[in-house]
C-alpha positions as CSV (number, residue, x, y, z in Angstrom):
1,M,32.8,-67.5,65.7
2,I,32.6,-65.8,69.1
3,C,29.7,-63.6,69.8
4,T,30.2,-61.3,72.8
5,T,27.2,-60.3,74.8
6,L,26.9,-56.5,75.4
7,Q,24.6,-55.3,78.1
8,H,24.2,-52.2,80.3
9,K,25.9,-50.0,77.7
10,D,25.0,-46.9,75.8
11,L,25.5,-46.3,72.0
12,A,29.0,-44.8,72.3
13,Q,30.3,-47.6,74.6
14,I,28.9,-50.2,72.2
15,Q,30.4,-48.6,69.1
16,Q,33.8,-48.4,70.8
17,L,33.7,-52.0,72.0
18,L,32.7,-53.3,68.5
19,E,36.1,-52.3,67.1
20,G,37.7,-55.2,68.9
21,L,35.0,-57.8,68.5
22,E,34.3,-60.3,65.7
23,M,30.6,-60.6,66.5
24,A,28.2,-59.2,69.2
25,E,24.9,-59.8,70.8
26,I,23.1,-56.5,71.7
27,R,20.8,-57.0,74.7
28,L,18.2,-54.5,73.7
29,D,16.4,-55.3,77.0
30,R,19.4,-54.3,79.0
31,C,21.2,-51.5,77.0
32,E,20.4,-47.8,77.2
33,L,19.4,-47.3,73.6
34,S,16.8,-45.0,72.0
35,D,15.0,-46.0,68.8
36,A,17.4,-43.6,67.0
37,D,20.4,-45.3,68.6
38,V,19.1,-48.8,67.6
39,E,18.7,-47.6,64.0
40,L,22.2,-46.1,63.9
41,L,23.9,-49.0,65.6
42,F,22.4,-51.8,63.4
43,S,22.6,-49.9,60.2
44,S,26.2,-48.8,60.5
45,S,28.1,-51.7,62.0
46,D,30.2,-54.0,59.9
47,V,30.4,-56.4,62.8
48,P,27.7,-59.1,62.6
49,L,25.1,-58.2,65.3
50,V,22.5,-60.3,67.1
51,A,19.5,-58.4,68.3
52,T,18.1,-59.9,71.5
53,C,15.3,-58.6,73.7
54,R,13.8,-60.9,76.3
55,I,10.1,-60.7,76.9
56,S,10.7,-61.7,80.5
57,E,12.7,-58.5,81.1
58,V,10.7,-55.8,79.2
59,G,7.3,-57.4,78.3
60,A,6.0,-58.7,75.0
61,K,5.1,-55.4,73.3
62,V,8.4,-53.6,74.0
63,A,10.4,-56.7,73.0
64,E,8.6,-57.0,69.7
65,E,9.0,-53.3,68.9
66,R,12.7,-53.2,69.7
67,L,13.5,-56.4,67.8
68,I,11.6,-55.2,64.7
69,K,13.4,-51.9,64.9
70,A,16.8,-53.7,64.9
71,I,15.7,-56.0,62.1
72,E,14.6,-53.0,59.9
73,A,18.0,-51.3,60.6
74,G,20.0,-54.3,59.4
75,A,20.5,-56.8,62.3
76,K,22.3,-60.0,61.1
77,Y,20.3,-62.1,63.5
78,A,17.2,-61.6,65.7
79,D,16.8,-63.9,68.7
80,L,13.2,-64.5,69.9
81,E,12.4,-67.1,72.6
82,I,10.1,-69.9,71.5
83,E,7.7,-69.0,74.4
84,A,6.8,-65.7,72.7
85,P,3.1,-65.4,71.8
86,A,2.3,-66.7,68.3
87,P,1.3,-63.3,66.9
88,I,4.6,-61.7,67.9
89,G,6.5,-64.7,66.5
90,K,4.7,-64.3,63.2
91,R,5.3,-60.5,62.9
92,V,9.0,-60.9,63.8
93,R,9.4,-63.7,61.3
94,H,7.9,-61.7,58.5
95,A,10.1,-58.8,59.4
96,C,13.2,-61.1,59.2
97,Q,12.1,-62.4,55.8
98,E,11.5,-58.9,54.4
99,Y,14.8,-57.4,55.6
100,G,17.1,-60.5,55.2
101,T,17.7,-61.1,58.9
102,M,18.4,-64.6,60.2
103,L,15.7,-65.6,62.8
104,I,16.9,-67.4,65.9
105,R,14.2,-69.2,67.9
106,S,15.6,-70.0,71.3
107,F,14.8,-72.3,74.2
108,H,16.3,-71.9,77.6
109,D,16.2,-74.2,80.6
110,F,17.6,-72.5,83.7
111,H,17.1,-75.5,86.0
112,G,18.5,-78.6,84.2
113,T,18.8,-80.6,81.1
114,A,15.8,-82.6,79.8
115,P,16.2,-86.0,78.0
116,L,17.3,-85.9,74.4
117,E,13.9,-86.5,73.0
118,V,12.5,-83.5,74.9
119,L,15.3,-81.3,73.6
120,Q,14.8,-82.6,70.1
121,S,11.1,-81.7,70.3
122,Q,12.1,-78.2,71.2
123,V,14.4,-78.1,68.1
124,D,11.5,-79.3,66.0
125,K,9.2,-76.7,67.5
126,C,11.7,-73.8,66.9
127,S,12.1,-75.0,63.2
128,K,8.3,-75.2,62.8
129,F,7.9,-71.6,63.9
130,G,10.3,-70.1,61.4
131,A,13.8,-70.5,62.9
132,D,16.7,-70.1,60.5
133,V,18.9,-71.0,63.5
134,V,17.8,-73.0,66.6
135,K,19.3,-72.1,69.9
136,I,19.0,-74.7,72.7
137,V,20.5,-73.7,76.1
138,T,20.2,-75.9,79.2
139,T,21.7,-76.0,82.6
140,S,24.3,-78.7,83.3
141,H,24.8,-80.7,86.5
142,G,27.5,-82.9,85.1
143,D,29.0,-84.7,82.1
144,A,25.8,-86.6,81.3
145,D,23.9,-83.3,80.8
146,N,26.7,-82.0,78.6
147,A,26.7,-85.1,76.4
148,T,22.9,-84.9,76.1
149,V,22.8,-81.3,74.8
150,L,25.8,-81.8,72.5
151,S,24.3,-85.0,71.0
152,L,21.7,-82.7,69.2
153,Y,24.5,-82.1,66.7
154,E,24.3,-85.7,65.6
155,S,20.8,-85.4,64.1
156,N,20.5,-81.7,63.2
157,P,22.4,-79.5,60.7
158,P,25.3,-78.1,62.8
159,S,25.3,-74.8,61.0
160,R,21.7,-74.2,62.0
161,L,22.1,-75.1,65.6
162,I,23.5,-73.4,68.7
163,A,23.3,-75.9,71.6
164,F,25.3,-75.7,74.9
165,A,24.8,-75.9,78.6
166,M,25.0,-73.1,81.2
167,G,26.6,-73.3,84.6
168,A,30.2,-74.1,85.7
169,E,29.7,-77.8,84.8
170,G,28.6,-76.8,81.2
171,R,31.4,-74.3,80.6
172,A,33.3,-76.5,78.2
173,T,30.2,-77.0,76.0
174,R,30.3,-73.4,74.9
175,V,33.5,-74.2,73.0
176,D,32.6,-77.8,72.2
177,C,29.5,-76.6,70.2
178,L,31.9,-74.8,67.9
179,R,34.0,-78.0,67.5
180,L,30.8,-79.7,66.3
181,G,29.9,-77.0,63.8
182,A,27.8,-74.4,65.5
183,P,27.8,-71.1,63.6
184,Y,28.9,-69.2,66.8
185,T,28.9,-69.3,70.6
186,Y,28.6,-66.7,73.3
187,A,31.2,-65.0,75.5
188,C,31.1,-61.9,77.7
189,L,33.2,-58.9,78.6
190,S,35.4,-59.4,81.7
191,G,33.2,-59.3,84.8
192,E,30.0,-58.9,82.8
193,E,28.7,-62.5,82.7
194,A,25.2,-62.6,81.1
195,A,24.5,-66.2,82.0
196,P,26.1,-68.8,84.4
197,G,29.3,-70.3,83.0
198,Q,29.9,-67.7,80.3
199,W,33.5,-67.3,79.2
200,D,35.4,-64.1,79.2
201,V,35.9,-63.2,75.5
202,A,39.7,-62.9,75.9
203,D,39.9,-66.3,77.4
204,M,37.7,-67.8,74.8
205,T,39.5,-66.1,71.9
206,A,42.8,-67.6,73.2
207,A,41.2,-71.1,73.6
208,V,39.6,-71.1,70.2
209,Y,42.0,-69.2,67.9
210,G,45.3,-69.4,69.7
211,G,47.7,-67.4,67.7
212,H,45.8,-67.5,64.4
213,R,46.1,-64.3,62.4
214,F,43.1,-62.8,60.7
215,V,43.0,-60.8,57.5
216,K,42.6,-57.1,58.2
217,P,44.4,-54.7,55.8
218,A,45.2,-51.3,57.2
219,E,43.8,-49.5,54.2
220,A,41.2,-50.0,51.4
221,L,42.4,-52.0,48.4
222,R,41.9,-50.5,45.0
223,M,40.6,-53.0,42.4
224,P,42.0,-53.0,38.8
225,A,40.0,-52.2,35.7
226,S,37.6,-54.8,34.4
227,K,39.3,-56.5,31.4
228,S,35.8,-57.5,30.2
229,V,34.9,-53.9,29.9
230,A,38.3,-52.7,28.9
231,Q,38.8,-55.1,26.0
232,R,35.4,-54.3,24.5
233,A,35.9,-50.6,24.9
234,I,39.3,-50.7,23.3
235,I,38.2,-52.6,20.2
236,A,35.0,-50.4,19.9
237,A,37.2,-47.2,20.1
238,A,39.6,-48.7,17.5
239,L,36.7,-49.2,15.1
240,A,35.1,-45.9,15.7
241,E,35.3,-42.6,13.8
242,G,37.0,-40.0,15.9
243,T,39.1,-40.0,19.1
244,S,37.9,-41.8,22.2
245,H,39.2,-41.4,25.8
246,L,39.0,-44.4,28.1
247,S,39.6,-43.5,31.8
248,G,40.2,-45.9,34.7
249,Y,42.5,-48.1,32.6
250,T,45.0,-50.5,34.3
251,P,47.3,-52.8,32.4
252,C,47.2,-56.6,32.3
253,G,48.2,-59.1,29.8
254,D,44.8,-59.3,28.1
255,N,44.2,-55.6,28.1
256,E,47.7,-55.0,26.6
257,S,46.8,-57.6,23.9
258,A,43.7,-55.6,23.1
259,L,45.7,-52.4,22.7
260,D,48.1,-54.3,20.4
261,V,45.2,-55.5,18.3
262,A,43.8,-51.9,18.1
263,R,47.2,-50.8,16.8
264,A,47.3,-53.6,14.3
265,L,43.9,-52.6,13.0
266,G,45.3,-49.2,12.3
267,A,44.2,-47.2,15.3
268,D,46.4,-44.6,16.9
269,V,46.8,-45.6,20.6
270,T,48.4,-43.7,23.5
271,V,48.4,-44.5,27.2
272,D,48.9,-41.7,29.8
273,G,48.6,-43.1,33.3
274,T,45.1,-44.5,33.7
275,T,43.7,-42.9,30.5
276,V,43.9,-44.5,27.0
277,T,43.4,-42.3,24.0
278,I,42.4,-44.0,20.8
279,R,41.9,-42.4,17.3
280,G,39.8,-45.0,15.5
281,I,39.9,-46.2,11.9
282,A,36.2,-45.4,11.1
283,A,35.7,-49.0,10.1
284,T,33.9,-49.9,6.9
285,P,33.4,-53.3,5.3
286,G,36.3,-54.7,3.2
287,A,38.5,-51.7,3.8
288,L,41.2,-53.4,6.0
289,A,44.3,-54.7,4.4
290,L,45.5,-57.2,7.0
291,S,46.8,-60.7,6.6
292,E,47.8,-61.7,10.1
293,L,46.9,-60.7,13.6
294,N,48.3,-61.8,17.0
295,V,45.8,-61.8,19.9
296,G,48.2,-62.7,22.7
297,E,46.7,-65.2,25.2
298,S,43.1,-63.8,25.2
299,G,40.4,-66.3,24.3
300,F,37.8,-63.5,24.4
301,L,39.8,-61.2,22.2
302,T,40.1,-64.0,19.7
303,R,36.4,-64.8,19.5
304,L,35.5,-61.1,19.5
305,I,37.8,-60.3,16.6
306,I,36.9,-63.2,14.3
307,P,33.5,-61.7,13.1
308,V,35.1,-58.2,13.0
309,L,37.9,-59.4,10.7
310,A,35.3,-61.2,8.5
311,V,33.6,-57.9,7.9
312,L,36.6,-55.5,7.7
313,A,39.3,-57.5,6.0
314,S,39.7,-57.4,2.2
315,G,41.0,-61.0,2.3
316,P,41.7,-64.0,4.6
317,V,43.4,-63.2,7.9
318,R,45.5,-65.6,10.0
319,I,45.0,-65.2,13.7
320,T,47.9,-66.3,16.0
321,G,48.3,-66.3,19.8
322,E,50.5,-67.7,22.6
323,K,50.7,-69.7,25.8
324,T,47.5,-71.4,27.0
325,L,45.6,-70.0,24.0
326,L,47.4,-72.5,21.7
327,R,45.6,-75.4,23.4
328,R,42.1,-74.0,23.9
329,P,39.5,-75.4,21.5
330,L,37.5,-73.7,18.8
331,A,34.2,-75.1,20.4
332,G,31.3,-74.3,18.1
333,A,32.9,-71.3,16.3
334,Q,33.0,-72.9,12.9
335,D,29.2,-73.7,12.9
336,I,28.3,-70.2,14.2
337,M,30.4,-68.4,11.6
338,A,29.3,-70.7,8.8
339,A,25.8,-69.5,9.4
340,F,27.0,-66.1,8.3
341,G,29.0,-67.3,5.3
342,V,32.4,-67.3,7.0
343,T,34.9,-70.2,6.9
344,L,37.3,-70.8,9.7
345,V,40.3,-73.1,9.1
346,S,42.2,-74.3,12.1
347,E,45.9,-75.0,11.7
348,N,46.2,-77.2,14.8
349,P,48.9,-79.8,14.3
350,A,48.3,-83.6,14.7
351,P,47.8,-85.5,16.9
352,R,45.4,-83.1,18.6
353,K,41.9,-84.5,18.7
354,T,40.0,-81.2,18.3
355,D,40.5,-78.0,16.4
356,C,42.2,-75.3,18.6
357,L,41.4,-71.6,18.7
358,V,44.7,-70.6,17.1
359,P,46.4,-70.6,14.7
360,L,43.3,-70.0,12.7
361,S,42.4,-68.5,9.3
362,V,39.3,-66.3,8.9
363,N,37.8,-66.3,5.4
364,G,35.0,-63.8,4.9
365,P,33.1,-61.8,4.1
366,L,30.5,-61.9,6.8
367,V,27.0,-62.0,5.2
368,P,24.2,-60.4,7.1
369,G,20.9,-62.2,7.6
370,R,19.0,-64.4,10.0
371,A,20.6,-67.3,11.8
372,D,19.9,-69.7,14.7
373,V,23.0,-70.4,16.7
374,S,23.8,-72.3,19.9
375,G,25.0,-70.4,23.0
376,R,26.1,-73.6,24.9
377,D,29.8,-72.9,24.3
378,G,29.6,-69.4,25.7
379,S,28.9,-65.8,24.7
380,Q,32.3,-64.6,23.4
381,L,31.7,-65.3,19.7
382,I,28.2,-63.9,19.9
383,S,29.7,-60.7,21.4
384,G,31.9,-60.6,18.2
385,L,28.8,-60.9,16.0
386,L,27.1,-58.1,17.9
387,T,30.1,-55.9,17.2
388,A,30.5,-56.9,13.6
389,L,27.0,-57.3,12.1
390,P,26.0,-53.6,12.6
391,L,28.8,-52.7,10.1
392,C,27.3,-54.9,7.4
393,S,25.1,-53.5,4.6
394,G,21.9,-55.2,5.6
395,P,20.0,-56.1,8.7
396,S,20.5,-59.3,10.8
397,T,18.7,-61.4,13.4
398,V,20.7,-63.7,15.7
399,N,18.6,-66.2,17.6
400,V,20.6,-67.8,20.4
401,S,19.4,-71.0,22.0
402,D,20.7,-72.2,25.4
403,P,22.5,-68.9,26.1
404,K,25.4,-68.9,28.6
405,S,27.3,-66.0,30.2
406,I,24.3,-63.7,29.5
407,P,25.7,-60.7,31.4
408,Y,28.7,-60.6,29.1
409,M,26.4,-60.1,26.1
410,F,24.7,-57.2,27.9
411,I,28.2,-55.7,28.6
412,T,28.9,-55.8,24.9
413,M,25.6,-54.2,24.0
414,D,26.2,-51.5,26.7
415,I,29.6,-50.6,25.3
416,L,28.4,-50.6,21.7
417,R,25.5,-48.4,22.7
418,K,28.0,-45.8,24.1
419,F,29.7,-45.9,20.7
420,G,26.5,-45.3,18.9
421,I,25.4,-48.8,17.9
422,D,21.7,-49.8,18.4
423,I,20.8,-53.4,19.0
424,I,17.3,-54.7,20.0
425,N,17.3,-57.7,22.4
426,E,14.5,-60.0,23.6
427,M,14.8,-62.9,26.1
428,E,12.7,-66.0,26.2
429,G,11.8,-68.4,29.0
430,D,9.0,-70.1,30.8
431,E,6.5,-68.6,33.2
432,E,9.0,-68.7,36.1
433,F,11.5,-66.7,34.0
434,L,8.9,-64.2,33.0
435,E,7.9,-63.7,36.7
436,T,11.4,-63.6,38.2
437,Q,13.6,-62.4,35.3
438,D,16.2,-64.8,36.6
439,W,18.8,-65.1,33.8
440,S,19.6,-68.7,34.7
441,L,16.1,-69.6,33.6
442,C,16.5,-67.9,30.2
443,T,16.1,-70.4,27.3
444,G,16.8,-68.2,24.4
445,M,17.8,-64.7,23.2
446,S,17.0,-62.8,20.0
447,F,19.1,-59.9,18.7
448,R,17.8,-57.7,16.0
449,I,20.6,-55.6,14.4
450,K,20.1,-52.9,11.8
451,G,22.8,-52.8,9.1
452,G,24.8,-49.8,7.9
453,Q,25.7,-48.5,11.3
454,R,29.0,-46.9,12.2
455,L,30.8,-46.6,15.6
456,H,31.5,-43.0,16.8
457,A,34.0,-41.9,19.4
458,A,33.1,-41.9,23.0
459,D,34.6,-41.0,26.4
460,I,33.9,-43.7,29.0
461,N,35.1,-44.8,32.4
462,I,36.3,-48.4,32.7
463,E,34.8,-49.7,35.9
464,A,36.7,-51.9,38.3
465,D,36.9,-55.7,38.0
466,W,34.5,-57.9,39.9
467,S,36.4,-61.1,38.8
468,G,39.6,-60.1,40.6
469,A,37.7,-58.5,43.5
470,A,36.0,-61.9,44.2
471,A,39.3,-63.2,45.6
472,F,39.6,-60.4,48.2
473,M,35.9,-60.6,49.0
474,V,36.2,-64.3,49.8
475,A,39.4,-63.7,51.8
476,G,37.5,-61.1,53.9
477,A,34.4,-63.2,54.3
478,V,36.3,-66.3,55.5
479,F,39.4,-64.9,57.2
480,G,38.7,-61.5,58.6
481,G,37.6,-58.4,56.7
482,V,38.6,-56.2,53.8
483,E,37.5,-52.9,52.2
484,L,37.6,-52.6,48.4
485,E,37.5,-49.4,46.3
486,G,36.4,-48.8,42.7
487,L,33.6,-51.3,42.3
488,D,30.1,-50.5,41.0
489,T,27.4,-52.5,42.7
490,Q,25.1,-51.9,39.7
491,S,27.6,-53.3,37.2
492,L,26.6,-55.6,34.3
493,Q,29.6,-57.7,35.0
494,A,28.7,-61.4,35.5
495,D,31.0,-61.8,38.4
496,L,29.0,-59.2,40.4
497,S,27.2,-62.5,41.3
498,I,29.9,-63.0,44.0
499,M,27.9,-60.5,46.2
500,D,24.8,-62.7,46.0
501,I,26.8,-65.9,46.6
502,L,28.6,-64.4,49.6
503,M,25.3,-63.1,51.1
504,D,23.7,-66.5,50.5
505,A,26.6,-68.1,52.4
506,G,26.1,-65.6,55.3
507,A,28.9,-63.1,54.8
508,S,28.5,-59.6,56.2
509,M,28.7,-56.9,53.6
510,S,28.1,-53.2,53.4
511,Q,28.7,-50.3,51.1
512,L,30.0,-47.0,52.4
513,E,29.2,-43.5,50.9
514,G,31.0,-42.7,47.7
515,E,30.9,-40.2,44.8
516,A,27.9,-42.1,43.5
517,P,25.5,-44.3,45.4
518,T,26.7,-47.5,43.9
519,T,30.4,-46.9,43.8
520,G,31.4,-46.3,47.4
521,P,33.9,-48.5,49.2
522,L,32.7,-52.1,49.8
523,H,33.3,-53.7,53.2
524,I,33.2,-57.5,53.6
525,Q,33.4,-58.9,57.1
526,R,33.8,-62.4,58.5
527,A,30.5,-63.9,59.7
528,P,29.2,-67.5,60.3
529,L,29.2,-69.2,56.9
530,D,26.8,-71.8,55.8
531,A,26.7,-74.1,52.7
532,F,25.1,-72.6,49.6
533,D,23.7,-73.6,46.2
534,T,24.4,-71.5,43.1
535,D,24.3,-71.7,39.3
536,A,27.6,-70.4,37.9
537,N,26.7,-70.9,34.2
538,N,26.7,-67.1,33.7
539,C,29.8,-66.5,35.8
540,P,32.3,-69.4,35.1
541,D,35.3,-67.3,36.1
542,L,34.1,-67.3,39.7
543,F,34.2,-71.1,40.0
544,P,37.7,-71.5,41.5
545,M,37.1,-68.8,44.1
546,I,33.6,-69.9,45.2
547,A,35.0,-73.5,45.4
548,V,37.4,-72.2,48.0
549,L,34.6,-70.3,49.7
550,A,32.6,-73.6,49.9
551,A,35.5,-75.3,51.6
552,F,35.0,-73.0,54.5
553,C,31.2,-73.1,54.6
554,E,29.6,-75.5,57.0
555,G,27.8,-78.3,55.1
556,E,27.5,-79.4,51.5
557,S,27.5,-76.7,48.8
558,H,26.4,-77.3,45.2
559,I,27.7,-75.3,42.2
560,L,26.1,-75.8,38.8
561,G,27.8,-75.0,35.5
562,V,30.8,-77.4,35.5
563,G,30.5,-77.8,31.8
564,R,31.6,-74.2,31.2
565,L,35.1,-74.9,32.8
566,T,36.6,-77.5,30.4
567,H,38.0,-75.0,27.9
568,K,39.3,-72.2,30.0
569,E,43.1,-71.5,30.5
570,S,43.1,-75.0,32.1
571,D,40.6,-77.7,32.5
572,R,39.3,-75.8,35.5
573,A,36.9,-78.5,36.7
574,A,39.6,-81.1,37.0
575,A,42.0,-78.5,38.5
576,I,39.5,-77.4,41.2
577,V,38.7,-81.0,42.2
578,D,42.4,-81.9,42.3
579,M,43.2,-78.8,44.4
580,L,40.5,-79.4,46.9
581,T,41.1,-83.1,47.2
582,R,44.8,-82.7,47.8
583,M,43.9,-80.1,50.5
584,G,41.7,-82.6,52.3
585,V,38.3,-81.1,51.2
586,P,35.8,-83.7,49.8
587,A,34.7,-82.6,46.3
588,R,33.1,-84.5,43.5
589,I,31.6,-83.7,40.1
590,H,28.3,-85.3,38.9
591,E,27.1,-84.3,35.4
592,D,27.1,-80.5,35.5
593,E,27.3,-80.0,39.3
594,L,30.3,-79.6,41.6
595,T,29.6,-80.7,45.2
596,I,31.9,-79.6,48.1
597,S,31.7,-80.6,51.7
598,G,32.9,-77.7,53.8
599,M,33.7,-76.8,57.3
600,G,33.8,-73.4,59.0
601,L,37.2,-71.9,59.8
602,T,36.5,-71.9,63.5
603,R,35.7,-75.6,63.4
604,R,38.7,-76.3,61.3
605,L,40.9,-74.6,63.8
606,L,39.4,-76.4,66.8
607,T,39.5,-79.9,65.1
608,G,42.9,-79.6,63.4
609,N,41.3,-79.7,60.0
610,L,42.9,-76.7,58.3
611,L,43.6,-77.3,54.6
612,R,46.7,-79.3,53.8
613,G,49.6,-77.3,52.3
614,G,52.2,-78.5,49.9
615,E,53.2,-78.1,46.3
616,F,50.4,-77.2,43.8
617,T,50.2,-76.4,40.1
618,S,48.3,-73.4,38.9
619,S,48.0,-75.2,35.5
620,H,49.2,-71.8,34.2
621,D,45.7,-70.4,34.9
622,H,45.4,-67.0,36.5
623,R,42.1,-67.8,38.3
624,M,43.7,-70.9,39.9
625,V,46.6,-68.8,41.2
626,M,44.1,-66.5,43.0
627,A,42.1,-69.5,44.4
628,L,45.3,-71.2,45.7
629,K,46.5,-68.0,47.3
630,V,43.2,-67.4,49.1
631,A,43.1,-71.0,50.2
632,S,46.6,-70.6,51.7
633,L,45.2,-68.3,54.3
634,G,43.4,-71.4,55.8
635,A,46.2,-74.0,55.4
636,S,48.2,-75.7,58.1
637,S,51.4,-75.4,56.1
638,P,52.6,-73.3,53.2
639,I,51.0,-73.7,49.7
640,V,53.7,-73.5,47.1
641,I,52.5,-72.7,43.5
642,D,54.6,-73.6,40.5
643,D,53.6,-70.7,38.3
644,V,52.2,-67.5,39.8
645,D,53.4,-65.2,37.0
646,C,50.4,-66.2,34.9
647,V,48.2,-64.0,37.2
648,A,49.5,-61.0,35.2
649,K,47.1,-62.1,32.4
650,S,44.2,-60.3,34.3
651,F,45.6,-58.9,37.5
652,P,49.3,-58.0,37.6
653,S,49.1,-56.3,41.0
654,F,47.3,-59.2,42.6
655,L,50.3,-60.6,44.5
656,D,51.3,-57.2,45.8
657,L,47.7,-56.5,47.1
658,F,47.4,-60.0,48.5
659,D,50.6,-59.4,50.6
660,L,48.7,-56.5,52.3
661,L,46.3,-59.1,53.8
């Protein structure tokens, strides 16, 4: 990326200039900014900002105060020269750690270029004293000096190093460092050179990006309703006594299937715009005369309804479905349901090697009691038990070992609570889990459920979908910027994790004011992206999208949770690796981990390493369609997808919204 140095400006001038820049260095030692100006500037800008205040210009005390003020206000980076007194370095470093600012420790040689071993010692010194990014700037007197400073990239992580030479002789190194993987380089406004040899930002933009077009929709994009929330709410309303109103509804294949199931159960369902009105059946055990039920293509709906039918139906019920659901496996359902006295009989035809989810016969009744079950195959059937067991005559305890997709279980409990169902939950783990409450460290969950409960009508708002939003968030973080509406940043949805993943990778993100503090428009802006490590066991639907993100992050990213992908709409693990490999991105799976070797967009452009286009299959998987479309923004030729219609399963308006990018 190109960071433009802004100096000798006031607040209004800087704010106006930022509208046309992708990144900026604010010279706090040279700009006319009050403390209030600094706070406003760094707290309100969506453009990634570097706070710089040279001790040589204003003195140590003033430099420290201004840097810390910018850090507290939200600076993306803070640049402190390595010569700064140790106490100042310590205080600035602690401020960066507290407020999430990347610390740059910088070394400048305004006279020449020392031998490589001397420069490397400066890199080591900067790292030792807390640098997240090391900046080494020398003065060039010829090609040998240029080669020396750029050779630092051979033995240091490129994404953590900004190394180039000043002066007319070193001018080319300011772009060459990007070619070697530097997170960004520096340019200036026309006629406002901040150091010898600095490029004019317009000239550098043309040299680096050519005619490449960046993502920047003219308006905010409204995200659709979360199908995770919608499906749970629809079934709960169908089982409830009274009339429920669900606002914020948007249709998709899985949501429409849930409405069809609600109708099949006997509920009265009407849809008026974005409001669904459901008069429930006041569900009681054994009162439902139903012999067959079609669940469409929804795996979640299938697993949710299995325990419910085992309680409500007066006899066996045959569950049928369509499309990819017909080849998705039963995966642990028989053992879990057997623990509560229910027999599942799969009707899968030979020569399939494993039982498939549908067609399937459910033979109840569901017997309340205590059972130990495994959560290694996911949370969906457990969500079904949490919905069904409260309706039984007696109490139940469900102990879940090795729980996966934990947030989805909490969504289920939250929806059920709104419909009057009380469930007590406890989580287990080691000392680290108890201290951090990191769900990835949870080793077990226990649910205590009182019997004889009934669902009562409720009016709830269906929040927007983080799973679909992830595609646009990655597009903005890698390829430009987007603003999204309708999302709740305190949601229980598992795919809210995309925020943490993007921030770990270095994306710039902010939330604007909305009707509620957590529901304002979310702005995601391109910033230097670095490799990341994450555990996606609790958010497997994010895998395709964060794999594309990793392809544009400098370095090697590691994503845990591959085992959760085999039994989705496609074998997503194989589909992701095949997609990336064919695009020219090194990717491999070892045990439960996916490793991706990525390269920043700027470096890809400069080195001719954009993703390879061509004809790709979506494997009839809506998540793969979204991933392929986002990847196409960084491809050297068109990406043609064989089946894009399957995206309607979760996000029918996705392609229309994507065209706005």
